[in-house]
C-alpha positions as CSV (number, residue, x, y, z in Angstrom):
1,X,117.5,114.7,112.4
2,X,114.5,116.2,113.1
3,X,113.6,119.6,114.1
4,X,113.0,120.6,117.1
5,X,111.5,123.8,116.7
6,X,108.4,125.2,118.5
7,X,105.4,124.8,116.6
8,X,104.7,126.5,113.6
9,X,101.2,127.5,111.9
10,X,103.0,127.8,108.7
11,X,100.4,129.5,105.6
12,X,100.0,129.2,102.5
13,X,98.2,132.2,100.7
14,X,94.7,132.2,98.4
15,X,96.5,132.7,95.5
16,X,100.2,133.2,94.5
17,X,102.2,135.7,95.7
18,X,104.2,138.0,93.4
19,X,107.8,138.5,93.8
20,X,108.6,141.6,94.9
21,X,110.5,143.8,92.0
22,X,114.6,143.9,93.9
23,X,115.6,147.5,95.1
24,X,118.0,148.7,96.9
25,X,116.4,147.6,100.3
26,X,114.7,144.7,99.5
27,X,116.2,141.4,100.0
28,X,115.5,138.6,97.6
29,X,113.5,135.4,99.1
30,X,115.5,132.7,98.5
31,X,114.4,128.9,97.1
32,X,113.3,125.9,99.1
33,X,117.4,124.5,99.5
34,X,117.6,120.1,100.0
35,X,118.8,119.4,102.9
36,X,120.1,115.9,103.3
37,X,120.2,113.0,106.0
38,X,122.6,110.6,105.9
39,X,120.0,107.8,107.2
40,X,119.6,104.0,107.2
41,X,116.2,103.3,105.6
42,X,114.4,100.0,106.3
43,X,111.7,97.9,104.7
44,X,108.4,98.2,106.9
45,X,108.1,94.6,108.3
46,X,104.9,92.7,108.2
47,X,101.9,92.6,104.9
48,X,98.8,94.0,104.4
49,X,96.2,91.3,105.7
50,X,93.6,89.6,103.3
51,X,90.2,91.8,103.9
52,X,88.9,93.0,100.6
53,X,88.3,96.7,100.1
54,X,85.2,97.7,98.0
55,X,87.5,101.5,96.7
56,X,85.3,104.0,95.3
57,X,88.5,106.9,93.6
58,X,87.6,107.0,90.0
59,X,86.8,109.4,88.8
60,X,88.0,111.7,91.4
61,X,86.2,114.2,89.5
62,X,82.3,113.6,89.2
63,X,80.5,115.1,86.0
64,X,78.0,113.6,84.8
65,X,75.3,110.7,86.5
66,X,76.2,107.4,85.8
67,X,78.1,104.1,87.9
68,X,80.8,104.8,89.8
69,X,81.7,101.0,90.7
70,X,79.5,98.3,90.7
71,X,80.7,94.5,91.6
72,X,76.9,93.1,90.6
73,X,76.6,90.6,87.9
74,X,76.4,92.5,84.1
75,X,73.0,90.2,83.2
76,X,70.2,91.5,82.6
77,X,71.6,95.2,82.7
78,X,72.3,97.7,79.8
79,X,75.8,97.7,80.4
80,X,78.0,95.4,80.7
81,X,81.2,96.4,81.1
82,X,79.8,99.0,83.6
83,X,79.7,96.0,86.8
84,X,82.8,93.4,87.6
85,X,81.3,90.7,89.1
86,X,81.8,90.1,92.6
87,X,80.6,89.2,95.6
88,X,81.9,90.7,98.8
89,X,81.3,88.5,102.7
90,X,82.7,88.8,106.3
91,X,84.7,91.3,106.3
92,X,85.4,94.1,103.7
93,X,86.0,98.3,104.2
94,X,84.2,100.5,102.4
95,X,86.1,103.6,101.2
96,X,84.9,106.7,98.8
97,X,86.4,109.8,97.3
98,X,84.9,111.9,95.2
99,X,84.8,115.4,93.8
100,X,81.4,117.1,92.4
101,X,81.9,119.1,89.6
102,X,78.8,120.6,87.2
103,X,80.4,120.9,84.1
104,X,78.7,124.3,83.5
105,X,77.9,127.3,85.8
106,X,74.7,127.3,84.5
107,X,73.5,123.5,86.5
108,X,74.7,124.1,89.6
109,X,72.2,120.7,90.5
110,X,73.8,118.7,93.2
111,X,74.7,115.5,92.8
112,X,74.2,112.7,95.6
113,X,76.7,109.7,96.1
114,X,74.8,106.3,96.7
115,X,75.8,103.1,97.8
116,X,73.5,100.3,96.9
117,X,73.5,96.9,98.5
118,X,72.4,93.6,97.4
119,X,71.3,90.1,98.9
120,X,71.0,87.7,96.2
121,X,70.1,84.9,98.2
122,X,66.7,83.6,99.7
123,X,67.5,84.1,103.5
124,X,68.2,87.6,104.7
125,X,71.6,88.7,105.8
126,X,73.0,90.6,108.3
127,X,75.3,93.4,107.7
128,X,77.4,94.8,110.2
129,X,78.7,98.7,110.2
130,X,80.7,97.6,112.7
131,X,82.8,101.6,112.2
132,X,81.3,104.3,109.3
133,X,82.4,108.3,108.3
134,X,81.1,110.8,105.7
135,X,81.8,113.8,105.1
136,X,81.7,117.1,102.7
137,X,85.4,119.0,102.5
138,X,82.7,122.5,103.3
139,X,80.3,122.0,105.7
140,X,81.6,119.4,108.3
141,X,85.8,119.5,107.5
142,X,86.8,122.4,105.3
143,X,90.4,122.7,104.2
144,X,92.3,124.7,106.4
145,X,95.3,126.3,107.3
146,X,96.9,124.2,110.4
147,X,99.8,124.1,112.9
148,X,102.1,120.3,111.5
149,X,101.5,118.8,114.7
150,X,97.7,119.6,117.1
151,X,97.4,117.1,119.8
152,X,93.8,115.9,119.4
153,X,91.8,114.2,122.0
154,X,88.7,114.9,121.2
155,X,89.1,114.4,117.6
156,X,87.5,118.0,116.6
157,X,91.1,118.8,114.9
158,X,90.9,117.9,111.0
159,X,91.8,119.5,107.8
160,X,89.6,118.5,105.1
161,X,87.0,115.3,105.0
162,X,89.7,112.6,103.9
163,X,91.0,113.8,107.6
164,X,87.6,114.0,109.6
165,X,86.7,110.6,108.3
166,X,89.7,108.7,109.8
167,X,90.5,110.1,112.4
168,X,86.5,109.4,113.3
169,X,87.6,105.7,111.7
170,X,90.7,105.2,113.9
171,X,88.8,106.7,117.5
172,X,86.1,103.1,116.9
173,X,83.7,105.6,115.4
174,X,79.8,105.2,113.7
175,X,78.1,108.6,112.7
176,X,74.6,108.7,113.9
177,X,73.2,108.3,111.3
178,X,74.6,104.5,110.6
179,X,72.2,101.4,112.4
180,X,75.1,99.3,113.8
181,X,73.5,96.2,111.4
182,X,71.9,95.9,108.6
183,X,69.0,94.0,107.8
184,X,68.7,93.0,104.2
185,X,65.3,90.9,103.2
186,X,65.8,87.3,101.1
187,X,66.1,89.1,97.2
188,X,66.1,92.6,98.0
189,X,68.1,95.8,98.0
190,X,68.6,98.5,101.0
191,X,70.9,102.0,100.5
192,X,73.2,101.6,102.7
193,X,75.2,105.5,101.2
194,X,72.0,108.0,100.6
195,X,73.8,111.5,101.4
196,X,75.1,114.8,98.7
197,X,77.5,116.3,97.4
198,X,77.1,119.7,96.3
199,X,78.7,120.9,93.5
200,X,82.8,122.0,93.8
201,X,83.3,119.6,97.1
202,X,84.0,116.5,97.4
203,X,83.0,114.0,100.2
204,X,85.7,110.9,102.2
205,X,83.7,107.9,102.9
206,X,85.1,105.6,105.1
207,X,83.4,101.9,106.4
208,X,84.2,98.9,108.1
209,X,81.7,96.2,107.6
210,X,81.1,92.6,107.5
211,X,78.3,90.4,106.4
212,X,76.8,87.4,107.0
213,X,76.4,85.8,103.4
214,X,78.1,86.7,100.0
215,X,76.3,90.8,99.4
216,X,76.8,93.1,95.6
217,X,77.8,97.5,96.0
218,X,77.6,99.3,94.3
219,X,78.7,103.2,93.9
220,X,76.0,105.5,92.0
221,X,76.6,109.1,91.1
222,X,72.9,110.3,90.6
223,X,71.8,114.5,90.7
224,X,68.8,115.7,92.6
225,X,66.3,114.9,91.4
226,X,63.5,117.2,91.3
227,X,60.1,118.0,93.0
228,X,56.8,119.1,91.3
229,X,57.2,122.4,92.7
230,X,61.2,122.9,91.1
231,X,63.0,122.6,94.8
232,X,65.7,119.3,94.9
233,X,64.9,115.9,96.9
234,X,67.1,113.5,97.9
235,X,66.6,109.8,95.4
236,X,65.0,107.0,96.3
237,X,65.9,103.7,96.2
238,X,63.8,102.7,93.0
239,X,65.7,106.0,91.3
240,X,69.5,104.2,92.3
241,X,68.0,100.6,91.0
242,X,67.1,102.2,88.1
243,X,70.5,104.2,87.7
244,X,72.0,101.0,88.9
245,X,70.2,98.7,86.2
246,X,70.3,100.9,83.3
247,X,73.4,103.1,83.7
248,X,76.8,103.2,81.8
249,X,80.0,104.1,84.3
250,X,79.9,107.9,84.9
251,X,82.3,110.5,83.5
252,X,84.6,112.1,82.2
253,X,87.3,109.5,83.1
254,X,90.2,109.3,84.3
255,X,93.6,109.3,82.8
256,X,94.4,105.1,82.0
257,X,97.6,103.9,84.4
258,X,101.1,103.4,83.2
259,X,101.2,100.0,82.6
260,X,103.2,98.4,85.5
261,X,106.9,97.5,83.8
262,X,107.3,100.6,82.2
263,X,108.0,102.0,86.9
264,X,111.4,100.3,86.1
265,X,111.8,101.6,82.2
266,X,114.2,104.1,82.3
267,X,113.1,105.5,79.1
268,X,110.1,106.1,80.6
269,X,109.9,109.4,82.0
270,X,106.2,109.9,82.7
271,X,104.6,107.2,84.9
272,X,100.4,107.8,85.3
273,X,99.3,106.0,88.3
274,X,95.7,105.9,88.3
275,X,92.9,106.2,90.3
276,X,91.3,102.8,91.9
277,X,87.8,101.6,90.9
278,X,88.2,98.3,91.9
279,X,88.0,95.4,95.0
280,X,92.2,96.2,96.8
281,X,93.4,93.3,99.0
282,X,94.1,94.8,102.0
283,X,92.7,97.0,105.1
284,X,95.8,97.1,107.6
285,X,99.0,96.5,107.9
286,X,100.3,95.2,110.9
287,X,104.2,95.0,111.9
288,X,105.8,94.5,114.5
289,X,108.6,96.2,113.9
290,X,112.5,94.6,115.2
291,X,116.4,94.1,114.3
292,X,115.3,90.5,112.1
293,X,112.4,88.8,112.1
294,X,113.5,86.3,114.7
295,X,114.9,89.0,117.2
296,X,112.3,91.0,119.4
297,X,112.9,94.3,120.2
298,X,114.1,97.0,118.5
299,X,117.1,98.1,119.1
300,X,117.9,102.2,119.7
301,X,120.5,104.2,116.9
302,X,123.0,104.9,117.4
303,X,124.0,108.6,119.4
304,X,123.7,111.8,116.9
305,X,122.3,108.4,114.3
306,X,118.3,107.6,113.4
307,X,116.7,105.2,110.8
308,X,112.8,105.3,108.9
309,X,111.0,102.7,107.9
310,X,109.0,103.0,104.2
311,X,105.1,104.7,104.6
312,X,103.4,103.7,101.8
313,X,105.7,102.8,99.8
314,X,104.9,102.9,95.1
315,X,106.1,101.8,92.0
316,X,109.1,104.9,91.9
317,X,108.3,105.4,95.6
318,X,110.2,102.9,97.7
319,X,112.8,105.2,98.8
320,X,115.9,103.0,97.8
321,X,114.0,99.6,99.7
322,X,112.2,98.3,96.7
323,X,109.2,97.3,99.1
324,X,106.3,98.4,96.8
325,X,103.7,98.8,99.8
326,X,100.1,99.4,97.0
327,X,97.3,96.7,97.9
328,X,96.4,94.8,94.7
329,X,93.5,94.7,92.7
330,X,91.3,91.8,92.4
331,X,89.0,93.2,90.2
332,X,89.4,96.4,88.2
333,X,88.0,98.0,85.4
334,X,90.0,99.0,82.5
335,X,91.1,102.6,82.6
336,X,91.7,102.4,86.1
337,X,95.4,101.7,88.2
338,X,96.6,98.1,88.8
339,X,97.1,98.5,92.2
340,X,95.6,100.7,94.8
341,X,98.2,104.2,94.9
342,X,98.4,105.3,98.0
343,X,96.8,103.2,100.0
344,X,94.1,105.1,101.1
345,X,92.1,103.6,103.9
346,X,94.8,101.8,104.4
347,X,95.2,100.6,108.6
348,X,98.8,100.2,109.9
349,X,99.4,99.6,112.7
350,X,102.6,99.4,113.7
351,X,104.1,97.8,117.4
352,X,108.2,99.4,118.3
353,X,109.6,97.2,120.9
354,X,112.7,100.0,121.5
355,X,115.6,99.0,123.6
356,X,118.6,101.5,124.6
357,X,121.6,98.5,125.5
358,X,124.2,100.9,125.3
359,X,125.7,101.7,129.0
360,X,124.0,105.7,129.3
361,X,120.8,107.2,129.5
362,X,119.6,107.4,125.2
363,X,116.8,109.8,125.0
364,X,114.9,109.0,121.4
365,X,113.3,111.0,119.1
366,X,110.0,109.2,117.2
367,X,108.8,110.8,114.0
368,X,106.5,110.8,110.5
369,X,108.8,112.4,108.0
370,X,107.9,113.6,104.5
371,X,111.3,113.0,102.6
372,X,111.4,113.8,98.8
373,X,110.2,111.3,96.9
374,X,113.3,109.1,95.2
375,X,113.2,105.1,94.3
376,X,117.1,104.7,94.0
377,X,118.6,107.2,96.7
378,X,120.8,109.4,95.3
379,X,123.1,108.9,98.5
380,X,122.3,107.1,101.3
381,X,120.5,109.3,103.2
382,X,116.9,111.2,102.5
383,X,116.7,114.6,101.2
384,X,114.7,117.4,102.7
385,X,113.1,121.1,101.3
386,X,114.4,123.6,103.6
387,X,112.0,125.3,104.3
388,X,109.3,122.8,103.0
389,X,107.6,123.1,100.2
390,X,104.5,125.1,100.1
391,X,102.1,122.0,98.6
392,X,100.4,119.3,102.0
393,X,101.6,115.8,101.5
394,X,100.0,114.9,104.1
395,X,97.2,115.9,107.0
396,X,96.1,113.5,109.1
397,X,95.8,112.0,112.6
398,X,98.2,109.6,113.9
399,X,97.9,107.5,117.6
400,X,101.0,106.6,118.7
401,X,100.4,104.3,123.0
402,X,104.0,104.0,125.1
403,X,104.9,104.1,128.9
404,X,106.5,107.8,129.7
405,X,108.9,108.4,131.5
406,X,107.8,107.9,134.4
407,X,106.0,104.8,133.7
408,X,102.8,105.2,133.0
409,X,100.9,104.3,130.1
410,X,99.8,107.6,127.4
411,X,97.7,107.3,124.6
412,X,97.5,110.6,122.7
413,X,96.1,111.5,119.3
414,X,98.2,113.7,117.1
415,X,96.9,115.5,113.9
416,X,99.4,116.2,111.9
417,X,101.1,118.4,108.3
418,X,103.4,118.1,106.3
419,X,104.8,119.8,103.4
420,X,106.4,117.9,100.8
421,X,110.6,117.4,101.8
422,X,109.1,118.5,105.3
423,X,111.7,116.2,107.8
424,X,108.5,116.9,111.1
425,X,108.4,116.8,114.9
426,X,109.0,113.9,117.5
427,X,105.4,112.7,117.6
428,X,106.7,111.7,121.1
429,X,110.4,111.6,122.9
430,X,111.1,109.4,125.9
431,X,114.6,109.6,127.3
432,X,115.3,105.3,127.8
433,X,117.9,104.6,131.8
434,X,121.2,101.6,130.1
435,X,119.1,98.9,129.1
436,X,115.9,99.9,129.0
437,X,113.3,98.9,127.1
438,X,109.5,100.1,126.0
439,X,106.9,99.8,123.5
440,X,105.9,102.1,121.8
441,X,102.4,101.7,119.6
442,X,101.4,104.0,116.0
443,X,98.6,103.7,114.7
444,X,97.1,105.6,112.0
445,X,94.1,105.4,108.2
446,X,96.0,107.0,105.8
447,X,94.1,109.7,104.3
448,X,93.4,110.7,100.8
449,X,94.3,114.2,99.9
450,X,97.9,113.2,100.7
451,X,100.8,111.5,98.5
452,X,103.2,109.2,99.2
453,X,105.6,107.8,100.3
454,X,105.8,108.9,103.7
455,X,109.4,107.2,106.5
456,X,108.8,106.4,110.3
457,X,111.6,107.7,111.5
458,X,113.2,106.7,115.3
459,X,116.9,108.8,116.5
460,X,118.8,108.8,119.2
461,X,119.8,112.4,120.1
462,X,123.5,114.1,120.1
463,X,124.2,115.6,123.2
464,X,124.3,119.1,121.2
465,X,120.7,117.9,119.6
466,X,119.4,117.8,124.0
467,X,122.1,121.4,124.2
468,X,120.8,123.8,121.9
469,X,117.0,123.0,120.5
470,X,113.9,123.0,122.4
471,X,111.8,119.8,122.2
472,X,108.0,121.4,121.6
473,X,105.4,120.9,123.7
474,X,102.0,120.1,121.1
475,X,99.4,122.9,120.6
476,X,96.3,122.2,122.6
477,X,93.6,123.5,120.0
478,X,91.0,125.3,121.1
479,X,87.7,124.1,120.2
480,X,86.5,126.2,117.7
481,X,85.7,123.2,115.5
482,X,82.2,121.1,115.9
483,X,83.3,117.6,117.8
484,X,82.1,114.7,115.3
485,X,78.8,112.5,116.2
486,X,79.2,109.8,118.1
């Protein structure tokens, strides 16, 4: 089941390595082999909440100025189809992930990412900024090779801007450049975000907001205006307003999605999910995982057995459960995704009231795993690669809260990196005496730059697993990266 091995550092070469020419002394490198783990995969209890999410992820790669996502009314605007006329109020989130790439090498101007917010009413509106973070993939959070499992108590471990931004919001942080509150006067606009994306960079942004009345939002892309001396400068509110009112959708457009009914059509070999641009419904998936809806506890597996729950399952990737967790779209552009596949920016808050119903002490492990993607399981279990594929499918921070074997409450943050087909290492290993009950809580925000689905696996170790394998101790990183702003 779970490979309890010492923490390993996986290094992915920057360029493919050519295969060696076979000689009498060379040993051919074996391809990854599939490993089948016979374990039950269960439907995840709970459901998404009804908090709307302003989800700006299409086009992912931006090469022209324009509108990325606008909820403004279309009236009095040059390009009516670029506006979705859908105000937001109360609790809502803003998620955005875009890459700047110049169309030609001769033009390397900085692309700015802006989010403008409007108060359409005749009274002032208050917008609370509860959590907020935005990072670049170069200076702020480069994509670096990390061990598969690192303790991260201070939030200094990350690989990519999505990993870092989700970690900050999970910890309840608001970057120092955002005020805790905005007061928008009647019939006026303000900039919520006005940040650069240098060429060949990506920027991930996550915000949790609350508005006292309906507001309109738009995310926009603009190349840095040039001053008289030819230097770049930050766009002004007035320039953003002109782009909002006069501009069209940014390009190049991503591949349009396949119709959802094509996901269940066996004659359709390739299914395109599309990129998201619209308002998704659901900011958090909260669940108390028990044996049944009427039960109060989750009975641990039999010794040597395991069961799993799907995470971020999606069309053609339900792992035999038939459950699609992707958030539905309230409004969207016609050439963008029908659902928020991947649930980027969605928080999973999962509580497991574990119960050892046997008359012996059991050792129970909890892990996140990345099995080979399937819709209907070919066999009654999950398939993995040994060794895992080289492509990273998940990199992000997971928070676990529980009582340890001495009865002391623990809160730990663990940054995990998993490749396609990786069985994973345990987040927690508990020694549960006969009849023991232990409450365990798992929280994470599904990070961009990840590929679903994953599973949450509970395993009761067999005696041979305990005797022959060493339980890995978490690695504690050196503070080799700057601590995020408070």
